[in-house]
C-alpha positions as CSV (number, residue, x, y, z in Angstrom):
1,M,-26.0,20.2,9.3
2,V,-22.8,22.0,10.6
3,E,-20.5,23.9,8.3
4,T,-17.4,21.9,8.7
5,T,-14.6,20.5,6.8
6,P,-15.7,16.5,7.1
7,V,-13.2,13.7,7.5
8,F,-14.9,11.9,4.3
9,R,-17.2,13.7,2.0
10,Q,-18.8,10.7,0.7
11,V,-19.6,7.8,2.8
12,A,-21.2,4.7,2.6
13,V,-22.4,2.6,6.2
14,I,-22.9,-1.1,5.4
15,L,-25.5,-2.4,8.2
16,S,-25.5,-6.3,9.1
17,P,-28.7,-8.3,8.5
18,A,-29.5,-7.7,12.1
19,L,-31.8,-4.7,13.9
20,G,-30.2,-3.9,16.8
21,D,-26.8,-4.0,14.9
22,S,-28.4,-1.7,12.0
23,L,-29.8,1.0,14.3
24,L,-26.6,1.1,16.2
25,L,-24.3,1.5,13.4
26,V,-26.9,4.4,11.9
27,T,-25.9,6.5,14.8
28,V,-22.4,6.4,13.1
29,A,-24.1,7.4,10.0
30,H,-26.0,10.4,11.6
31,N,-23.0,11.5,13.1
32,L,-20.8,11.5,9.9
33,Q,-23.7,13.4,7.9
34,L,-24.0,16.0,11.2
35,N,-20.8,17.1,10.6
36,G,-20.9,17.7,6.8
37,A,-20.6,14.3,5.1
38,R,-23.0,12.6,2.6
39,V,-23.8,9.2,3.9
40,T,-25.6,6.6,1.8
41,V,-26.8,3.6,4.2
42,F,-27.0,0.2,3.0
43,G,-29.2,-2.6,4.6
44,Q,-32.6,-4.3,4.7
45,Q,-33.2,-3.2,8.2
46,G,-32.6,0.2,7.5
47,Y,-34.4,0.3,4.1
48,L,-37.7,-1.0,6.0
49,L,-37.1,1.6,8.2
50,R,-36.4,4.5,5.5
51,H,-39.4,6.7,6.3
52,W,-37.9,7.0,10.1
53,L,-34.5,8.2,8.9
54,P,-35.6,11.3,6.5
55,A,-32.0,12.9,7.0
56,L,-30.2,9.8,5.1
57,R,-29.9,8.3,2.0
58,V,-30.6,4.7,2.9
59,R,-30.3,2.0,0.2
60,P,-31.2,-2.0,0.3
61,A,-29.1,-4.0,1.0
62,L,-26.1,-4.5,-1.5
63,D,-26.1,-8.6,-2.7
64,A,-23.7,-8.6,-5.3
65,P,-20.4,-10.4,-5.8
66,A,-16.9,-8.8,-5.2
67,A,-16.7,-7.3,-8.6
68,K,-19.4,-5.5,-8.7
69,L,-19.2,-4.9,-4.9
70,I,-15.8,-2.8,-6.2
71,E,-17.7,-1.0,-8.7
72,V,-20.6,0.2,-6.3
73,L,-18.4,1.3,-3.6
74,A,-15.8,3.1,-5.9
75,E,-17.6,6.8,-5.4
76,F,-17.1,6.4,-1.8
77,D,-14.0,7.9,0.2
78,A,-15.1,5.5,2.8
79,V,-16.7,2.4,3.8
80,L,-17.9,1.3,7.3
81,Q,-19.1,-2.0,8.5
82,L,-19.6,-3.1,12.5
83,H,-18.5,-6.9,12.3
84,D,-15.3,-7.9,10.4
85,D,-17.3,-10.8,8.4
86,K,-20.9,-9.6,7.9
87,P,-22.3,-9.0,6.1
88,F,-19.2,-9.1,3.7
89,A,-16.3,-11.0,4.8
90,N,-14.1,-9.5,2.2
91,L,-14.9,-5.9,2.1
92,T,-11.5,-4.7,2.5
93,E,-10.6,-6.3,-0.9
94,C,-13.7,-4.1,-2.2
95,H,-12.1,-1.1,-1.4
96,P,-8.9,1.1,-0.3
97,R,-10.3,2.6,3.0
98,V,-13.0,0.1,5.1
99,I,-13.5,1.1,8.4
100,L,-14.3,-2.1,10.5
101,L,-15.6,-1.6,14.1
102,A,-15.6,-4.7,15.8
103,H,-12.8,-3.2,18.1
104,V,-15.5,-0.9,19.5
105,F,-17.7,-4.0,20.9
106,R,-15.1,-6.4,21.8
107,S,-13.0,-3.3,24.3
108,A,-13.5,-3.7,27.9
109,A,-15.5,-0.2,28.1
110,P,-17.8,-0.1,31.3
111,Y,-20.8,1.2,28.8
112,S,-23.4,0.3,26.3
113,M,-22.5,0.3,22.9
114,V,-24.3,3.6,22.0
115,D,-21.8,5.3,24.2
116,R,-19.0,3.6,22.7
117,L,-20.3,4.5,19.5
118,V,-20.3,8.0,20.2
119,E,-17.0,7.7,21.7
120,F,-15.7,6.3,18.3
121,C,-17.4,9.3,16.4
122,R,-15.4,11.6,18.9
123,D,-11.9,10.0,19.3
124,E,-11.1,7.9,16.4
125,L,-13.4,9.7,12.9
126,K,-12.4,13.1,15.3
127,L,-15.8,14.5,14.4
128,P,-16.4,18.0,16.3
129,R,-19.9,17.6,16.9
130,V,-21.1,14.1,18.1
131,G,-24.6,12.9,19.8
132,R,-26.5,9.7,20.8
133,S,-28.9,10.4,18.6
134,N,-28.9,8.2,15.1
135,G,-31.6,10.7,13.6
136,L,-35.1,7.4,13.8
137,T,-37.7,10.1,13.9
138,P,-41.4,8.7,14.0
139,P,-44.2,10.0,11.8
140,T,-46.3,12.8,13.2
141,R,-49.1,10.9,13.0
142,L,-47.8,8.6,16.3
143,Q,-48.5,9.6,19.3
144,H,-45.4,8.9,22.1
145,R,-46.4,6.3,24.6
146,R,-50.3,6.9,24.0
147,Y,-51.4,3.6,25.7
148,R,-49.2,3.8,28.7
149,M,-50.5,0.7,30.5
150,R,-49.7,-1.1,27.0
151,V,-46.3,-3.7,28.0
152,A,-44.8,-4.8,25.4
153,I,-43.5,-8.4,25.3
154,H,-40.7,-9.6,23.3
155,P,-40.3,-13.3,24.1
156,T,-37.8,-14.4,21.4
157,A,-34.2,-13.5,19.9
158,S,-32.3,-14.5,17.2
159,T,-30.8,-17.6,19.3
160,A,-32.4,-19.8,21.5
161,D,-29.7,-19.2,24.3
162,K,-30.6,-15.8,24.7
163,C,-34.7,-16.6,25.3
164,W,-36.1,-16.8,28.8
165,L,-38.0,-19.6,29.4
166,A,-41.7,-19.6,27.1
167,P,-44.1,-20.4,30.3
168,R,-42.7,-18.0,32.7
169,F,-43.1,-14.9,30.1
170,L,-46.6,-16.7,29.9
171,R,-46.9,-16.3,33.3
172,L,-45.2,-12.9,34.0
173,G,-48.0,-11.7,31.1
174,L,-51.0,-12.9,33.3
175,M,-49.3,-11.2,36.8
176,L,-49.0,-8.0,35.1
177,R,-52.9,-7.8,33.5
178,K,-53.6,-8.5,37.2
179,C,-51.8,-5.8,38.3
180,G,-54.1,-3.7,35.7
181,F,-51.5,-3.6,32.3
182,D,-52.4,-4.8,28.9
183,P,-49.6,-7.3,27.7
184,Q,-49.4,-7.9,24.6
185,F,-46.7,-10.2,23.1
186,V,-44.8,-9.5,20.1
187,V,-43.1,-11.9,17.9
188,A,-42.3,-12.6,14.4
189,G,-44.9,-14.0,11.8
190,E,-43.3,-17.5,11.5
191,E,-43.0,-17.6,15.4
192,R,-46.7,-17.3,15.8
193,S,-47.7,-20.7,16.1
194,A,-45.5,-21.6,18.7
195,W,-46.9,-18.9,20.9
196,A,-50.6,-19.7,20.3
197,S,-50.6,-20.0,24.2
198,V,-50.7,-16.6,24.7
199,E,-53.9,-15.6,22.8
200,A,-55.6,-19.0,24.5
201,A,-54.9,-17.1,27.6
202,G,-56.6,-14.2,26.7
203,M,-53.6,-11.8,25.8
204,M,-53.3,-10.1,22.3
205,M,-50.4,-11.1,20.3
206,P,-50.9,-8.3,17.2
207,D,-49.9,-9.4,13.5
208,L,-47.4,-6.4,13.1
209,G,-45.8,-7.5,10.1
210,S,-43.3,-5.6,8.8
211,V,-40.8,-3.3,11.2
212,D,-42.1,0.0,10.0
213,K,-45.3,-1.3,11.7
214,L,-43.5,-2.8,14.7
215,A,-41.8,0.6,15.3
216,G,-45.0,2.5,15.5
217,W,-47.1,-0.2,17.8
218,L,-43.9,0.4,19.8
219,Y,-43.7,3.8,19.8
220,E,-47.4,4.2,21.0
221,S,-46.6,1.5,23.6
222,G,-45.9,2.2,27.5
223,W,-43.2,0.0,28.5
224,F,-41.1,-3.1,26.5
225,I,-40.3,-6.2,28.7
226,G,-38.0,-8.6,26.3
227,N,-35.3,-10.8,25.7
228,D,-31.2,-9.6,24.4
229,S,-32.9,-8.6,21.2
230,G,-33.0,-6.1,18.4
231,V,-36.7,-5.1,19.0
232,G,-35.5,-4.1,22.4
233,H,-32.7,-2.0,20.9
234,L,-35.9,-0.6,18.7
235,A,-37.8,0.1,21.6
236,S,-35.1,2.3,23.2
237,N,-34.3,4.0,20.5
238,L,-38.2,5.3,20.6
239,Q,-37.7,6.1,24.1
240,I,-39.6,3.6,25.6
241,P,-38.8,2.4,28.9
242,T,-37.6,-0.9,28.6
243,L,-36.6,-3.7,31.1
244,S,-34.2,-6.6,29.4
245,L,-33.4,-10.2,30.1
246,F,-29.7,-11.0,29.4
247,M,-27.5,-14.4,30.3
248,R,-24.2,-12.6,31.4
249,R,-23.4,-9.1,33.1
250,G,-20.4,-8.7,30.4
251,I,-23.0,-9.3,27.3
252,A,-25.3,-6.9,29.3
253,R,-23.0,-4.0,29.9
254,T,-22.3,-3.5,26.1
255,W,-25.4,-5.0,24.5
256,R,-28.2,-3.3,26.7
257,P,-30.5,-0.9,25.2
258,G,-28.8,2.2,25.4
259,W,-31.2,5.3,24.0
260,G,-33.8,5.7,26.6
261,A,-34.8,5.0,30.4
262,G,-34.6,1.0,30.9
263,D,-32.7,-1.5,33.1
264,V,-31.4,-4.9,32.7
265,L,-31.9,-8.3,34.6
266,V,-29.0,-11.2,34.6
267,G,-30.1,-14.3,35.6
268,G,-27.6,-16.6,37.2
269,A,-25.1,-13.9,37.9
270,F,-23.7,-15.7,40.8
271,L,-22.7,-19.3,39.0
272,P,-19.1,-19.2,38.8
273,S,-18.3,-20.1,35.1
274,G,-19.6,-18.6,31.7
275,R,-20.9,-21.6,30.5
276,L,-22.7,-22.2,33.4
277,K,-24.2,-18.8,33.0
278,E,-25.4,-19.6,29.6
279,R,-26.8,-22.7,30.7
280,Y,-28.8,-22.2,33.2
281,W,-29.3,-18.3,33.2
282,K,-33.1,-18.8,32.3
283,Y,-34.1,-21.1,34.8
284,M,-32.3,-18.9,38.1
285,L,-34.2,-16.1,36.5
286,S,-38.0,-15.9,38.3
287,V,-41.0,-14.6,37.3
288,G,-41.2,-12.6,40.5
289,R,-37.7,-11.0,40.3
290,V,-38.9,-9.6,36.6
291,L,-42.1,-8.2,38.0
292,R,-40.3,-6.6,40.7
293,A,-37.9,-5.7,38.3
294,F,-40.6,-4.2,36.1
295,H,-42.4,-2.2,39.2
296,R,-39.1,-0.3,39.9
297,L,-38.3,1.0,36.3
298,R,-42.2,2.2,36.5
299,L,-41.5,3.8,39.9
300,E,-38.4,5.4,38.6
301,T,-39.7,6.8,35.0
302,P,-41.1,10.2,35.1
303,L,-44.4,10.4,33.2
304,R,-44.1,12.6,29.9
């Protein structure tokens, strides 16, 4: 920690329920702490990963009426939240110094959210020492990319419109297996029954349970392929090379995983309107194109 006079001495950082958003906002928390602030992070995703964030005070998500929220936040000089309306739509009524960061992802900057948040820390918070890390630290018992041939495939996302076609994910896995890789599908517990075809085809679908176990499993995987999702951000955060599938180029520019080596594929980029892109992108993106992009990523990523 540097010896400096922080902009704020006590800061609360309130995470959204989404995994990717949480990991991104923790970048700001980490930078504040590096510059001398005492930071408390509130959020369920962060709390589940608290053992991976040893430098921060991480607490469960706040779930309180406005009166109680005012009391909890009173000790802090400032309160940060990524979105205007989640998890709290009335946050500005609960504290005199609330900083909302929605303008960061709404801007037309031509780079990812990781770099936008670093820019926010440097230019708006005026922090003298900034970096791209959010402090996520794997347990020493784990070995990075131990299973080099394991390709983590994440075929789901927060909304159906972000998801590539399920049969194509399955064919991709089978083609990767023919190439000598070990494709393994990772889905939430409540989604497993919808993906029974994976195990029926002879591929693994580990039951990981918690986000903590998912992080450990990803950290020891060799590669990641998946939709625009928080799991993709987690893999990138753990320096696992990622190939992410997006519906639109603008969304990919902002929300692509931005920590480690990786690439994105946009389906239907040539379609003339955003509405058509969102509706048909998954049909325009072939298995062959995804497989070729994966092999390019593999050849361009040095073994470490």
